[in-house]
N, C-alpha and C positions, 0 to 999 in steps of 0.2 A: 222356652215357652213364655209367652206374655199373657198377662191378665188384663181384662177390661175392668178397671176399678170402678168406673162410673156405673157399669151394669151390676157390679157386685156390691155397690154401696148400700143398697137397701138390705141385702142379705147380711152384710157386716153389721149394719145398724140393729137388725133383729137379733143377731147373735149377741151383740154387746148388751142389748136390753134383757135377753134371756139370762145371760151371765149375771147381770146386776140383780135381777129378780131372784136368781138362785142363791145369791149371796146375801139376800135381805131377810134371812130367817133367824139370825143369831140373837140369843137372849141370855143375859146374865143377871143374876141376883147376888150381889156382893155385900155380905154383912161384915161389919167391922169387929165383931166379937162382943162379948158381954150380953146384955139383954137383947133378944131377937125382936126387931120391930114387927108388929102385926102386919103393917102395910107391906113389908117385904115378903113375909110368909104367904100372905094372901095373894100377892102378885105371882109368886113362884107357883102356888097351887093353881091359879087361873091359867098361867101360861103352860103348865104341864097337862092340863086337861080336866081339872076338877075331879069329879066322881069317876071319870074314866082314866085318871092318871095312873101311871105305873112308875113309882119313884124308886130309884136306886140310891141308897145311902152308902157312901164310901167313907169309912171311918178309920182308914189306915193311919192317919195322923195321931189318933188318940191312943193313949195307954190303956183305955177301957172302951174298946169298940162297942160292946153290947150296951154299956151305960150311955154312951153318946147316942147310939141309935134310939134307945128308949126315950131319952130326953127330947130328941128331935121328933119322935113319933107323938109324944105328948103335946109338943108345941104345934104340930100340924093337925092334931085331932079336930079342932073346931072347923077345919076346912074340908073335912070328910073326903079325903083323897081315896081314890079307888084301891090302891095297893102300895105298900112300902116294903122293900126288901133290903137286907143288909148284905153288902158285898163280902165275899170270903176274906178272911184275914190272912196276911202273908205269914210265912212263905207260901206261895201258890204252887201246889203240885199240879199235875196234868188234869186231874178231876176238877179241882177248884178253879183252875184257869178256864176250863170248858164251861163250868157253871157261870163264871163271871162274864165270859163272852156272850152267853145267852142272855144274861141279865142286861148287859149293855145294849144288845140289839132290840130288846123289847121295851126298854125304858122310854118314857116320855119326859122324864126329868131326872137329872143326876145331881145329888147334893153331897158336897164334901164337908165333913165335920172338922172341928178344930183340933189343935194339938201341935205337932211338929211337922211343918210342911215338907221337911226333908224326907220324912218317911213315905210321903205320897210319891215323891219323885224317885225314891229308891225302888219302889214297886214298878214304876213306869219306865225304868230302864229297859223293860220289855217293850221294845219299839212297836210291836204289833198291837199290844193293848193301848199304848199311847195313840197310835194311828186310829184305832177303832173309836176311842173317845172323841178325838178331834173330828172324825167323820160324822159322828152322831150330832155333835154340836153344829157343824156346818149344815146338817140336814134339818135343823130346826128344833132339836131336843134342847129344852131349857137346862142350863147349868147354873148351879148356885153353890155357895160356900160361906162358911163363917170362920173368921180368924185365919188359921192356917189354910183353910179351904178357900179363902179369898186370895191370900198371898200367892198361892200356886197357879193362879190364872194368868200371871204375867209370862212373857217370853223370858225376861230376866227376873228371877225370883229371889227375893231377900230371904236368907236362911234363918236369920236371928243371931248368927255368930258375928263377933266383931267388937270394936271399941266405938261406942256411940256418943262419947263425950267430945268428939271432934267432928268437923265437917270434912270428911276425907273418904273418897270412894274406896281407897285401898284398905280402909278399916272396916268395910262392910262385906260380910260374907254373902255371896250370890252364887246361884247355879241356874241351869235351864229349868223353866217351869213348863206348865201345860201349854202355854202360848196361845190361849184362846182370845185374849184381847191384845192385838198387836200394837207395838210402839208405845206401850204404857208400862210403867212400873207401879205396882200396887203395894200398899202397906196398910196395916190394920192395927186396932187398939191405938189409934194414931196419936191423938192429942192427949188422951187419958194417960198414956205411958210415955209421952214426950219423945216421940220417935222422929221428930223433924230432921235432926242432924243427919241421920243415915239416908233419908230420901233426898235432902239437899245435896249431899255429897255425890250421890249417884246421878242426879240430874245434871249437876255441873260436869260430870264426866261424860254423860250421854245426853247432850242437850236436844238431840232429835226426838227423845222420848218424853212423854208427859208423865209427871208424877201425880198419883192420886192416893191420898191418905184418908182412909175411911175410919172414923172414930167409933168407939164403943156405943152401942145403942142406935147406930145409924146404918144405912145401907144405900148402895148405889145400884139402881136398876138401869141396865144398858140394853138398848135394842140396836141391832145391825152394827155392832161394834162402834157405834157413833153417838147415838142419842141417849143421854144419861139423865136420870132424875134422882134426886136425893129424897129419901124418906126416913122416918124415925125421929129421934130426939136430939141428934147431935150433928155437927157439920162434917163436910168432906173438904179437905185441903187440896187445892190444885197448885202444882209447882211446875212452872214453865221456864225453860232455860234457852229458848230459841232467840229471844230478842237481841241479846248481846252476849258474846262469849264472856263467861265469868260472872254473869249476873243472873238473877232469878226474879221472876214475877210470881208472887204468891197471892192467892185469893182463897176465900172461904165460900163454899156453897152451903147454904142453910137448907133445912128440910123444906121441900116444895120447890127449890130451885132446879132449873134444868140447864144442861150444858152440852154443847156440841163438841165432842172429843176431836173430830176431824178438823173443825175450824178453830178449836181452842177458844171458844167464847161462849158466854151465856146465850141461851136460846129461849124461845117461847114454845108453848105446847104444840102449835101447828107447824113449827119450822121443820 
């Protein structure tokens, strides 16, 4: 059977356009830990729907989930969100898992609290839960996180284990993360806790990925997995290893700066 590609060309173009539009909904609010920038909380609230928002807080990373939830609810109080719920704590029995599935389906925003990012991915060994979160992100639900809640958004997630006195990828503990922001490795509390070595080592090992280190008091707002804006009081470090094997290009994005993750260069508001 043969196909007339010329006749089908318009159909293919429309299909590609629709696919591109369908993938142009992703929104991330990535906080570096420490003080939560009002600009980041405000944008998360806006993207989630404001007074009509239904926010699901996932505090699995925290040793005190209820305390983390109350702290986040206090910080979000000025933005008068419609509703905030706390996800059930693990281990998840059948009832809790069903409740969580319903929470995920109704949420217009999902926010991951800080703590130990490994605990988040321990729960998400349940591949059906992981798939449902990814599907909601792709459908346009805004996802956010602080500290561990930012680290888990990478495909390759830094665990926090290892020897960070050397620049060596073998000394950095990693595992699979949520994978919402492709081809990027995220780190947090970055400059405050001098975490450059571990990100340098990983980017030297994986030069096709882009390293983004978000400092305390800062946040990175990302649209469509591409268009990033820095808000808050501190910088974001960009680590790029594509130029030449064994070398790194390192730059700082200050609050107000914008960056095109796909093109790996600074951008303007209308780009």
